[in-house]
N, C-alpha and C positions, 0 to 999 in steps of 0.2 A: 575572626569577623569577616575579614575580606575573602577568606577562602569559602566561607558559606555563600557569600554573595556571587562568587565566580561559579560555584556549583549551581546555584539557583538559576543564574543567567543561563548557563549552558543547557540546563534542563528545559527551561522555557523556550530556548532557541531551538532545541531539537524538536520539541513538541510543535512549535509554529511551523517548522519546516515539513514535518510529516503531515500536518493537516493541509499545508499548502499543496503538497505533492498529491495528496488524496483528491482535493477539489480540482487541481488540473487535470489528473487523469479521469475523473468523472466527467468534466466538462467536455474532454476529447473522446468520450465514449470508449474508453479502453477497456471497460468492464466487459464489453461485448466480446471482444477477442479472448479475453480470459475465460469467460464462460463457454465460449465455443470450444476452446482447448481442452477445458475440463470435461465437457461433454464427450469429445472424441477420445480422450484418454479413458473415461469410464466405460465407453462402448467397446473399445479394444480389449480391456480387461474381462468384460463379460464374453467377448468373443463375437459380438454382432458386427462391429466395424471392422 
């Protein structure tokens, strides 16, 4: 019984931390840097950049 509670607590802790990191990254506008890097990689693969 206690083992199941530990597993449940661990799962919800990891879920909470993942959501918190996503929110912090979104608030810091980190998605713009990721998007720009993705564009550059795609253009290099095509041969334009």
